[in-house]
N, C-alpha and C positions, 0 to 999 in steps of 0.2 A: 294438097289443097292449093287452089289458085287464088292469089291475093290481089289480082288486079280487077279492073271493072269488067273485063271480058270473061271472068271466071264464073263458076257456078254460083247461083244465087241461093242464099240461105235466108229463109223467112224468119223474122224475130219472134214469131208466135206460132201457136199450135191450136188446132180445133176451130170450130165455128160456134156461134151462139146457139145454145141448146144441145150441143153435141156432148157425148159422154165417152170417156176412155178410162183405162186403169193405168196408173203410173207406178212403176217400181223404181224407187231411188237407187242410185249406185254410188260407188266410191268416185270421188272427183277425178281420179286418174284412170278410171275404167270406161270402156265403151259400152258395156252391157251390165245390167244388174246381176248380182250373184243369186244363187238359188234361194237364199234365206231372206232376200229383200221383201219387205212387206208390200202388199197390194193396197193401193190407195185409189178408190174409185172417185173420179172427178167429173162433175158436170159443169159446163161452161155457162155462165149467166146469159140470159137472153135479153138483157137490158137494152133499151133503145137509146140510152144516153151514151153514145159512143165516145164522147169526149172524156168519159171516165176510164176508158181503156180496159174495162172489166169483161169485155165480150170475147176475149181470147185467153188462152193460157200462154203467157209469155215465157220464152225460154230462159229469161233471167230467173224466174220463179223455179224452174226446173233445176238450174244449177244451184240455187240457194237451198232447195230441198236436198240435193245430192251432198252439199257441204254439211248440212245438218246431220244427214244419215252417216257421213264419214266421221262425225264428231270433230269436225274442223273448228267448230265454235263451241265454247263451254256454256251449255245451257242447263247442266245438271243442277237440280234444286233451285233453278231460277224462275222468276215470273217473267214470262215472255209475251211481248205485244207485237202483233203484226199490224201495220198500217197499210191501207190501200191494197187489201189482200186479194181481190178478185176471186179466184177459185179457192184460195186458202191453202194451196199445196204445201208451202213451207211450214205453216202452222200445224197442219195435220201430221207432217213428218216429224216435227218437234214433239208433238204429243205422243207419238208412237215410239220414237227412237232415242230421244235426248234425255229422258228422265227429268224433264222439267217439273217444277212444282205446280205451275199452272200456266196455261196458254190462253191468251185472249186474242181472238182474230177479228179484225174490224175492216169495214169498208164504208163507203158513202152510204148514207141512210136512204137507199133506194130499195123499195120493197122486193123487187126481183133479185137484186144482188144478194141481199141479206137472206132471202128465202133459199137461194141456191147454196150459199155458204152453210146454212143450217142443214140442208139436205146432204151436202158433202160430208159434214161432220157426223151426221147420223149414219150414213152408209159406211163410212170408215170405221165407226165404232162397232158396227154389226159384224165386221170381219176381223177387227183388231181389238180384242177385248181389253188388253192390258195397256190402256192409254192414260196419260196424265190428264187431269181435269182440263177440259177445253170449253170455252164459252165464246159464242158468236155475238157480236154487237154492232149496231150501226154507229158510225162516228164520222161526222163532218169535220175535217181538219180545222183546227183553230177554235173550236167551240165546244162547250159543255164537257170540259175536261173531267169534272167531278163524276159524271155518269160513267166514265171509263175507269177512274180510280176506284169507284165503288165496287168494281168487279174483282178487285184484288182480295186475297185471303187476309185475315186479321194480322198476319205476321208482317205484312208489307204495306207501306204507304205509297210507294211508286214502283214502277217496273224496273227490273234489273237489266233487261235486254229489249231493244227494239229491232225488229227485222224488216227490211224493205226490199222489194223486188220490183224494179222498173216503176218507181214512184215519182220520178223527177222529170216527167215529160214536158211540162209547161212551166215557164219561168214565173208566171203569175201565181202559181200554186206553191212556190218554194217557201215563201214567208209563212203561210198558214200551216204547211207541213212542219216546218221547224218550230212553230209555236206549239204544236201538239207535242213534238219531241221534248221541247224545253220544259213543258209542264208535266209530262207523264213519265219521263225517264228519271230514275234516281240520280242524285248528285254524288253518289259514292264513287270512289276511285276505280271500282271494278265495273261500273256501269258501262255498257257497250251498245253501239249501233252497228249492225252488220248489214251491208247493202250490196246487192248485185244490180247492176244497171247496164243496159245495152247502149251502144253508141248510135243507134238508128235514128234518134231524134236530134243528133248533133252533139259534137264534143263541147261546143261552147255552152250548151244548156247544162251539161253536167258540171263544167267548170263553174258556171254561175251558182249552182247549188252548193258546191263545196265552199266557194267564197262566202256565201251567206251563212253556211254552217260555222265557219271559223269566226264570223263576226258575232255570233251569239255565244261564243265561248267553247265551242267544240274544237277538237284537234284530230288530225289523222294519225293513227298509230299502226304499227305492223299488224298484218292479218295473221292470226295464229292458226295452226302451227306451221312453221316454215317448211317442214319436210313433206307436207301434203301437196304443196303447190309447185308448179314449174318455177324455175328461177331465171333471172336475167340481170345484167348490169342495170342499175338504176341511174336516173338522171334527176338532179335537183332543178326545180323550176321556181318561178316567182310565187308559186302556190305552196306555202309551208306544209311540209308533210306529204307532198305529192309523190315522193319516192316510195311511199307505202301503198299507193294505189296500184293494184295489179291489173294489167290489161292482158286478157287471155284469149287465145284463138279457140273458136268453137268449130267443131267438125259437123258435117251433115250435108244435105242436099236440099233441093226444092221440095222434096217429099216431106210433107208435114207430119207423116206418121213415123218418121225417124227422129227419135228423141236426141237432143243435143249431147255432145260429149266434147271434152277438152282434148285438143290434139297434142298437148304438151308444149306448145309454142307460147311464149310470153314476150311482150315488148314493153319498154318503158312507157309510162303515162306522160304524154306531153300536152301542153296547153293548146298547141296548134299542130296539126299533122295533115298537110295537104300540099298540093303543087303550088308553085309561085302564083298562079292565076286563080287558085281556089282556096277558100278559107279552110275547107275540110275535105276529107277523102270522099269519094263517091259512096252512095248508100250501099251499093253492092259489096264494097269493101268493108264498110263499117258494120254491116250485119254479121260479119264473121268474128266480131270481137265483143266480149263482155268485160266489164270492169267489176272487180271485187274490192271492197274497202271496209275499213273498220274505223269507227270514231269513238272518242271518249271525251270527257270533260277536261279541258286544259287546266282549269283552276285546281283540279285535284292532283295534278302531276301524275296522271294515270300512267301505268306501265303495262305493256302487252302481256 
């Protein structure tokens, strides 16, 4: 793969509003799914509110689904919440593959987005009968937390795990997203946030989110399990825990029908990565990289 601005362009998303496709998750170190991978039918919402970024299937969501399918994250017997779900691909994968106790998949309270999420859940259930309980709900970040908590089973007062795929686009939304996480995620030492985010909206935007997450009492911890992911020497920066953020190269071409795969290349996560006259790398380069991170509550002295 070419990693300069003149190299091939990899689009960070897949599909068009209203389009349908079938996704088969794969191991994170594989280029193609194996024969036993479940089929997950996906329809992309036709919402006209493009600033919500729900009108495409983002490749970060595909990698998050692959990681869940690989059991890279411990979701067994956990209550899992996806925020800003778009098509809901990671949640659907969790319900099929992860032996979760319950999965709640949410996005902004837009009629078209929620209807599409429900349709994706229904179609997936029709061909994958052995699924964990899954519920779709509208949730505007930072508001009406009790409505989401009411969807939990009687055994739980809060969610064990929150999953996020490309949810940190805009800085103005970081505080309300973190407000939802703060109120909906359990305060136990085992509670986790698993996040995959592309760099296509800028490295500084992602750093801004992490700084605000640390400010509300979260901390960055190693992404388990280490033997699933590519390795590389890490560098400590002014952002505590940044050595745990994985920056992984994604393979593919401009052809949006080619699902993303990890090339096996990994580089340290840096706060700045650009030429002397540029704050960041060109978009053509940034599109080839996704970040994977894991967060926990610092006050609980959580361990990976």
